[in-house]
N, C-alpha and C positions, 0 to 999 in steps of 0.2 A: 439783804444787807450788802452795802458797798464793800469793795475790796479794802479800802483804807480802814474802814470801821472794823472789819473782820481782823485785819492785821493788828490793830490797836488792842482789840479784845484778846487776841492770842498772846500778845506780849504781856498784857495785864495778868492773864492766867499764869504765865510763866513766872512772873515776879511774885505773885501771890503764893504759888507753890514753893518757891525758894524761901520766902519769909516764913511760911508755915514749917518747912523742913528745918529751918535754922532755929525754930522754937521761939521766935520773936512774937508770935501771935498764937493764941489758942483756937481761934475761930476765924473763918474767912469772911464773915458777914460784914464787918467794918471795912475790910480791905477792898471789897467790890465797890464800895462807895467812893474810893479814892481814884484820882486820875492816874494815868500811866506815869506821868512825871513825878507825882508824889511817891508812887510805889518804887520807882527807880531811885529816887533820892534816899528814901529810907533804906533800901537794900544796900546802896553804895556806902552810906554812912555806917550802917550796922555790920555789914559783912565785908566791906573793904574790897569788893570785886568791881573793878571799873572797866571790864572787858566788853561790856555791852551785851551780855547774855550768854 
C-alpha cells in the first residue's frame, strides 16, 4: 500500500472512531464506505471541531 493511501486510511479510522465515540453512529460498517472528506465534514458539522484532528 502506498504511503498516501495508508495516511488516508489512518485518517479515516481516526474520524470513524471519533464519530462512534460521539454516539453519532452505532456501527462502523457504513462509515468505512465513506470518503475521508465526507467523514471530516460530518464530524465538523456534528461535533464542531475544526482543528483538523
